Backbone as JSON Lines, residues from 0, in Angstrom:
{"i":0,"aa":"M","n":[22.8,3.81,-6.34],"ca":[21.6,3.33,-5.63],"c":[20.57,2.98,-6.79]}
{"i":1,"aa":"S","n":[20.05,1.82,-6.61],"ca":[18.99,1.35,-7.66],"c":[17.66,1.62,-7.12]}
{"i":2,"aa":"H","n":[16.8,2.0,-8.01],"ca":[15.35,2.29,-7.62],"c":[14.51,1.17,-8.22]}
{"i":3,"aa":"K","n":[13.68,0.67,-7.41],"ca":[12.85,-0.49,-7.77],"c":[11.4,-0.09,-7.51]}
{"i":4,"aa":"H","n":[10.51,-0.52,-8.36],"ca":[9.1,-0.24,-8.25],"c":[8.53,-1.32,-7.32]}
{"i":5,"aa":"F","n":[7.35,-1.01,-6.85],"ca":[6.55,-2.01,-6.1],"c":[5.98,-3.04,-7.04]}
{"i":6,"aa":"T","n":[6.14,-4.28,-6.61],"ca":[5.54,-5.37,-7.46],"c":[4.07,-5.39,-7.21]}
{"i":7,"aa":"I","n":[3.26,-6.11,-8.0],"ca":[1.81,-6.22,-7.89],"c":[1.56,-6.92,-6.49]}
{"i":8,"aa":"D","n":[2.37,-7.93,-6.19],"ca":[2.2,-8.6,-4.94],"c":[2.42,-7.68,-3.71]}
{"i":9,"aa":"E","n":[3.42,-6.74,-3.84],"ca":[3.64,-5.89,-2.68],"c":[2.5,-4.84,-2.66]}
{"i":10,"aa":"K","n":[1.92,-4.42,-3.75],"ca":[0.84,-3.44,-3.7],"c":[-0.43,-4.14,-3.13]}
{"i":11,"aa":"E","n":[-0.6,-5.34,-3.45],"ca":[-1.74,-6.1,-2.85],"c":[-1.55,-6.29,-1.37]}
{"i":12,"aa":"S","n":[-0.36,-6.54,-1.0],"ca":[-0.05,-6.75,0.42],"c":[-0.27,-5.39,1.24]}
{"i":13,"aa":"I","n":[0.17,-4.33,0.62],"ca":[-0.09,-3.05,1.3],"c":[-1.6,-2.84,1.54]}
{"i":14,"aa":"L","n":[-2.37,-3.06,0.42],"ca":[-3.79,-2.93,0.55],"c":[-4.42,-3.83,1.56]}
{"i":15,"aa":"K","n":[-3.96,-5.01,1.66],"ca":[-4.49,-6.06,2.7],"c":[-4.08,-5.54,4.1]}
{"i":16,"aa":"F","n":[-2.87,-5.08,4.33],"ca":[-2.43,-4.63,5.6],"c":[-3.17,-3.36,6.04]}
{"i":17,"aa":"L","n":[-3.51,-2.39,5.08],"ca":[-4.15,-1.26,5.36],"c":[-5.57,-1.63,5.83]}
{"i":18,"aa":"K","n":[-6.22,-2.62,5.21],"ca":[-7.52,-3.05,5.57],"c":[-7.54,-3.6,6.93]}
{"i":19,"aa":"L","n":[-6.35,-4.22,7.42],"ca":[-6.2,-4.75,8.75],"c":[-5.72,-3.75,9.78]}
{"i":20,"aa":"D","n":[-5.65,-2.47,9.29],"ca":[-5.31,-1.36,10.17],"c":[-3.92,-1.4,10.67]}
{"i":21,"aa":"F","n":[-3.02,-1.94,9.8],"ca":[-1.63,-2.0,10.11],"c":[-1.03,-0.58,9.89]}
{"i":22,"aa":"N","n":[-0.12,-0.1,10.79],"ca":[0.51,1.23,10.56],"c":[1.75,1.01,9.6]}
{"i":23,"aa":"L","n":[2.3,2.11,9.15],"ca":[3.45,2.03,8.18],"c":[4.61,1.16,8.66]}
{"i":24,"aa":"E","n":[4.9,1.34,9.93],"ca":[6.05,0.45,10.53],"c":[5.76,-1.03,10.39]}
{"i":25,"aa":"K","n":[4.55,-1.42,10.74],"ca":[4.24,-2.83,10.59],"c":[4.19,-3.29,9.19]}
{"i":26,"aa":"I","n":[3.83,-2.48,8.25],"ca":[3.78,-2.79,6.82],"c":[5.22,-2.94,6.32]}
{"i":27,"aa":"D","n":[6.13,-1.97,6.73],"ca":[7.41,-2.03,6.23],"c":[8.21,-3.21,6.75]}
{"i":28,"aa":"N","n":[7.86,-3.69,7.97],"ca":[8.47,-4.91,8.53],"c":[7.97,-6.13,7.71]}
{"i":29,"aa":"E","n":[6.81,-6.11,7.25],"ca":[6.29,-7.31,6.41],"c":[6.76,-7.33,5.03]}
{"i":30,"aa":"I","n":[6.89,-6.18,4.3],"ca":[7.15,-6.27,2.91],"c":[8.64,-5.8,2.72]}
{"i":31,"aa":"R","n":[9.34,-5.37,3.68],"ca":[10.72,-5.0,3.6],"c":[11.0,-3.79,2.66]}
{"i":32,"aa":"K","n":[10.13,-2.78,2.8],"ca":[10.34,-1.48,2.02],"c":[10.24,-0.44,3.11]}
{"i":33,"aa":"H","n":[10.96,0.74,2.81],"ca":[10.99,1.77,3.73],"c":[9.63,2.37,3.85]}
{"i":34,"aa":"K","n":[9.27,2.8,5.15],"ca":[7.89,3.35,5.33],"c":[7.7,4.61,4.51]}
{"i":35,"aa":"S","n":[8.64,5.42,4.19],"ca":[8.38,6.59,3.36],"c":[8.05,6.15,1.96]}
{"i":36,"aa":"S","n":[8.6,5.12,1.44],"ca":[8.24,4.58,0.15],"c":[6.84,4.02,0.11]}
{"i":37,"aa":"I","n":[6.53,3.38,1.24],"ca":[5.16,2.87,1.38],"c":[4.14,4.01,1.35]}
{"i":38,"aa":"N","n":[4.45,4.99,2.16],"ca":[3.61,6.11,2.26],"c":[3.41,6.77,0.93]}
{"i":39,"aa":"R","n":[4.41,6.99,0.14],"ca":[4.37,7.6,-1.18],"c":[3.4,6.74,-2.09]}
{"i":40,"aa":"E","n":[3.65,5.36,-1.99],"ca":[2.73,4.46,-2.84],"c":[1.27,4.55,-2.43]}
{"i":41,"aa":"I","n":[1.02,4.64,-1.13],"ca":[-0.33,4.85,-0.69],"c":[-0.96,6.2,-1.14]}
{"i":42,"aa":"K","n":[-0.29,7.16,-1.05],"ca":[-0.76,8.53,-1.58],"c":[-0.89,8.52,-3.02]}
{"i":43,"aa":"R","n":[-0.06,7.84,-3.78],"ca":[-0.06,7.73,-5.18],"c":[-1.39,7.06,-5.68]}
{"i":44,"aa":"N","n":[-1.82,6.09,-4.9],"ca":[-2.93,5.25,-5.3],"c":[-4.23,5.56,-4.49]}
{"i":45,"aa":"K","n":[-4.28,6.62,-3.76],"ca":[-5.31,6.88,-2.94],"c":[-6.7,7.02,-3.71]}
{"i":46,"aa":"S","n":[-6.64,7.73,-4.84],"ca":[-7.94,7.86,-5.58],"c":[-8.35,6.4,-6.16]}
{"i":47,"aa":"C","n":[-7.49,5.6,-6.46],"ca":[-7.88,4.26,-6.96],"c":[-8.58,3.43,-5.72]}
{"i":48,"aa":"R","n":[-8.07,3.58,-4.6],"ca":[-8.61,2.78,-3.47],"c":[-10.01,3.4,-3.14]}
{"i":49,"aa":"A","n":[-10.16,4.72,-3.24],"ca":[-11.47,5.35,-2.97],"c":[-12.58,4.85,-3.97]}
{"i":50,"aa":"K","n":[-12.13,4.84,-5.24],"ca":[-12.98,4.3,-6.25],"c":[-13.42,2.9,-5.96]}
{"i":51,"aa":"N","n":[-12.48,2.02,-5.65],"ca":[-12.77,0.59,-5.37],"c":[-13.63,0.45,-4.12]}
{"i":52,"aa":"K","n":[-13.43,1.2,-3.14],"ca":[-14.23,1.2,-1.94],"c":[-15.71,1.58,-2.29]}
{"i":53,"aa":"L","n":[-15.92,2.54,-3.06],"ca":[-17.23,3.01,-3.52],"c":[-17.92,1.94,-4.31]}
{"i":54,"aa":"E","n":[-17.18,1.26,-5.3],"ca":[-17.72,0.14,-6.06],"c":[-18.09,-1.02,-5.17]}
{"i":55,"aa":"D","n":[-17.32,-1.3,-4.14],"ca":[-17.54,-2.41,-3.24],"c":[-18.77,-2.19,-2.43]}
{"i":56,"aa":"S","n":[-19.09,-0.92,-2.11],"ca":[-20.33,-0.66,-1.34],"c":[-21.66,-0.73,-2.11]}
{"i":57,"aa":"M","n":[-21.54,-0.71,-3.37],"ca":[-22.79,-0.83,-4.2],"c":[-23.29,-2.15,-4.34]}
């Protein structure tokens, strides 16, 4: 089994879909990654998103 990282484009797509309130199943259909992988990526980068959201509101 080969393990592959998310590309920058995939990460940006996840962020875009989250902003559009897509659920994990819709996101996995769009970027062709398993929803558990997407969920781990979201959790891994949660603090980064919170920081960006705070900066955007200023």
